[in-house]
C-alpha positions in Angstrom: 57.0 48.7 -6.2 57.6 45.2 -7.6 60.1 42.9 -6.0 60.3 39.5 -7.7 56.8 38.2 -8.4 55.1 40.4 -5.8 53.8 44.0 -5.7 54.3 46.1 -2.6 52.2 49.1 -1.8 55.0 51.2 -0.4 52.8 54.3 0.0 50.4 52.7 2.4 51.8 49.3 3.5 54.6 48.3 5.9 56.1 44.9 5.1 58.4 42.5 7.0 61.8 41.4 5.8 63.0 38.3 7.6 66.7 38.0 8.4 68.5 34.8 7.4 72.2 34.9 8.3 74.2 32.0 7.0 77.3 33.2 8.9 79.3 31.8 11.8 79.7 35.3 13.4 76.6 37.5 13.1 76.1 39.4 16.3 72.7 37.9 17.2 72.3 34.5 15.4 75.7 33.6 14.0 76.2 29.9 13.5 72.6 28.9 13.9 71.7 28.5 10.2 75.0 27.5 8.7 73.9 24.2 7.1 71.7 24.2 4.1 68.9 22.2 5.8 68.9 24.5 8.8 68.9 27.6 6.6 66.0 26.4 4.5 64.0 25.3 7.6 64.5 28.7 9.1 63.5 30.5 5.9 60.3 28.5 5.7 59.6 29.3 9.3 60.0 33.0 8.7 57.7 32.8 5.7 55.1 30.9 7.7 55.3 33.6 10.4 54.5 36.3 7.9 57.8 37.4 6.3 57.2 39.2 3.0 60.9 39.1 1.9 63.7 36.8 3.0 67.1 38.6 3.3 70.0 36.1 3.0 73.4 37.3 4.3 76.7 35.4 4.0 79.0 38.0 5.7 78.6 39.5 9.1 78.7 43.3 9.3 78.7 43.5 13.1 81.4 45.7 14.8 84.8 44.0 14.5 83.6 41.6 11.8 86.0 39.4 9.8 85.6 40.1 6.1 85.3 37.0 3.9 86.1 36.5 0.2 83.5 36.8 -2.5 84.0 33.1 -3.2 83.2 32.1 0.4 80.2 34.4 0.5 78.9 32.9 -2.7 79.4 29.4 -1.3 77.3 30.3 1.7 74.4 32.1 0.1 73.8 30.7 -3.4 72.7 27.2 -2.3 70.3 28.7 0.2 68.8 31.1 -2.4 68.4 28.2 -4.8 66.7 26.0 -2.1 64.3 28.8 -1.1 63.5 29.5 -4.7 62.7 25.8 -5.4 59.9 25.8 -2.8 58.6 29.4 -2.5 57.9 32.5 -4.6 58.5 34.8 -1.7 61.0 37.5 -2.8 64.6 36.8 -1.8 67.1 39.6 -1.1 70.9 39.1 -0.9 72.6 41.1 1.8 76.0 41.9 0.2 78.2 44.7 -0.9 80.2 42.7 -3.4 79.3 42.8 -7.1 80.5 39.1 -7.7 78.2 37.9 -4.9 75.3 40.0 -6.1 75.8 38.5 -9.7 75.8 34.9 -8.4 72.9 35.5 -6.1 70.7 37.1 -8.7 71.6 34.4 -11.2 70.5 31.9 -8.6 67.1 33.5 -8.3 67.4 36.4 -5.8 65.2 39.4 -6.6 66.9 42.2 -4.7 70.3 43.5 -3.5 70.6 44.8 0.0 73.9 46.8 0.2 75.0 48.2 3.6 77.5 50.3 1.7 75.0 51.9 -0.5 76.7 51.0 -3.8 79.8 53.0 -2.6 82.2 50.2 -1.7 82.0 48.3 -5.0 80.3 50.5 -7.5 80.1 47.6 -10.0 77.3 46.2 -7.9 75.0 48.9 -9.4 75.5 47.7 -12.9 74.9 44.1 -11.8 71.6 45.1 -10.2 70.6 47.0 -13.3 71.5 44.0 -15.5 69.0 41.8 -13.7 66.4 44.4 -13.3 66.5 43.8 -9.6 65.3 45.9 -6.7 67.9 47.3 -4.3 68.2 48.8 -0.8 70.8 51.4 -0.4 72.0 52.0 3.2 73.6 54.9 4.8 76.9 53.9 6.5 79.0 57.1 6.6 80.0 59.2 9.6 77.8 62.3 9.9 78.0 65.4 12.1 76.1 65.6 15.4 73.3 68.0 15.9 70.9 69.5 13.3 73.2 68.7 10.4 72.9 65.0 10.8 69.8 64.3 8.9 70.7 66.5 6.0 74.1 64.9 5.8 72.4 61.5 5.7 70.0 62.6 3.0 72.9 64.0 0.8 74.9 60.8 1.3 71.9 58.6 0.3 71.3 60.7 -2.8 74.9 60.0 -3.9 74.1 56.3 -3.6 70.9 56.9 -5.6 72.9 58.7 -8.3 75.4 55.8 -8.6 72.4 53.4 -9.0 70.6 55.5 -11.6 73.7 56.2 -13.6 74.3 52.4 -13.8 70.7 52.0 -15.1 68.8 51.0 -12.0 65.2 52.3 -12.4 64.1 54.9 -9.8 61.1 52.7 -8.8 63.5 49.9 -7.9 65.3 51.8 -5.1 64.7 51.6 -1.4 66.7 53.7 1.2 67.8 52.6 4.6 69.1 55.1 7.3 71.6 52.5 8.6 70.8 52.3 12.3 73.9 51.0 14.0 76.4 51.9 11.3 78.8 54.8 11.9 76.3 56.6 14.2 76.2 57.7 17.8 73.5 56.6 20.2 71.6 59.9 19.7 72.0 59.7 15.9 70.6 56.1 15.9 67.5 57.3 17.8 67.1 60.3 15.5 67.4 58.1 12.4 64.4 56.1 13.6 62.4 59.1 14.9 62.9 61.2 11.8 62.3 58.6 9.0 59.8 60.9 7.5 62.6 63.2 6.4 64.0 60.4 4.3 60.6 59.6 2.8 60.6 63.2 1.5 63.3 62.1 -0.9 60.7 60.1 -2.8 61.8 56.6 -2.1 60.4 53.8 0.1 62.4 53.4 3.4 63.5 50.2 5.1 64.3 50.2 8.8 66.6 47.6 10.3 66.9 47.9 14.1 66.3 44.3 15.2 68.2 43.5 18.4 70.8 46.2 17.8 73.0 47.9 20.3 70.9 51.1 20.3 68.1 49.0 21.9 70.6 47.4 24.3 71.8 50.8 25.5 68.3 52.3 25.8 67.0 49.4 27.8 70.2 48.1 29.4 69.7 44.6 28.0 71.8 42.0 26.3 71.1 41.0 22.7 68.9 38.0 23.6 66.5 40.3 25.6 65.8 43.0 23.0 62.5 41.7 21.5 60.3 44.3 23.2 62.6 47.1 22.2 62.7 45.8 18.6 58.9 45.8 18.5 58.7 49.4 19.8 61.1 50.4 17.1 59.1 48.5 14.5 55.9 50.3 15.5 57.6 53.7 15.6 59.1 52.9 12.1 55.6 52.2 10.7 54.2 55.4 12.3 57.1 57.4 10.8 56.6 56.0 7.3 58.8 53.0 6.9 57.6 50.7 4.1 59.8 47.7 5.2 61.0 46.5 8.5 64.0 44.1 8.7 63.8 41.8 11.8 64.8 38.5 13.2 61.6 37.8 15.1 58.9 37.8 12.4 55.7 36.7 14.0 55.9 39.1 17.0 56.8 42.1 14.8 54.2 41.2 12.2 51.5 41.2 15.0 52.7 44.5 16.3 52.5 46.0 12.8 49.0 44.6 12.3 47.9 46.2 15.5 49.6 49.5 14.7 48.0 49.5 11.2 44.5 48.9 12.8 45.0 51.9 15.0 46.4 54.1 12.2 43.5 53.3 9.9 40.9 53.2 12.7 39.9 49.8 11.5 38.8 50.9 8.0 41.0 48.2 6.3 39.1 45.5 8.3 35.9 46.4 6.7 
């Protein structure tokens, strides 16, 4: 699929989306990149470490987060998107569920909308995405039953999001799906969402996996957020094995190396000549 000026081989490749939160309260890196200079510096660092996409977010979605207005979110993300676009052609995604923010971000040069609510919270965001011909990532964030019905419930929910997107004019080849690890899910469901990614791939869309430093890793390993790198890398490799086309992470260089090694094993070195 094409995102911005770049082509992504979503059938065979697995690409890194680097996280750039310009928020004071994100669970892992809140407040670190609030100034424009700090945000741009971090974006360029992520690109240098191998990020294929930069995902800019202006509102935290951690448990217990404080919602912000569209105006405040625009104030946070638009200058950063413009600054990145001025110095790099790496695709930029805006992490938002608000149509007004998506409109401002896409007008500023963003190439993709990453909506944790799957176009369900503010359906107008689908029409904005279609207007700009942008790519989108639709995440699952609804409660689902435990047990064997979980994955089917997730699939049906994501297909509803796909329908909203397509009815608004978003092309099918512009859509990515995200199982939404950490959103309205139990510990077991989070692990199942990672382990059974292949069942989402069967829907015919590329899949993005975002597990970086999340609580499911903390619970599995009994570790605080600042000590979850190894767990994140394990989830990244498992995601690649299970068919993810994109991995959303904070620590780009380490995860990029892990992906490269996993790819070498999976192809038995054929891609290295």
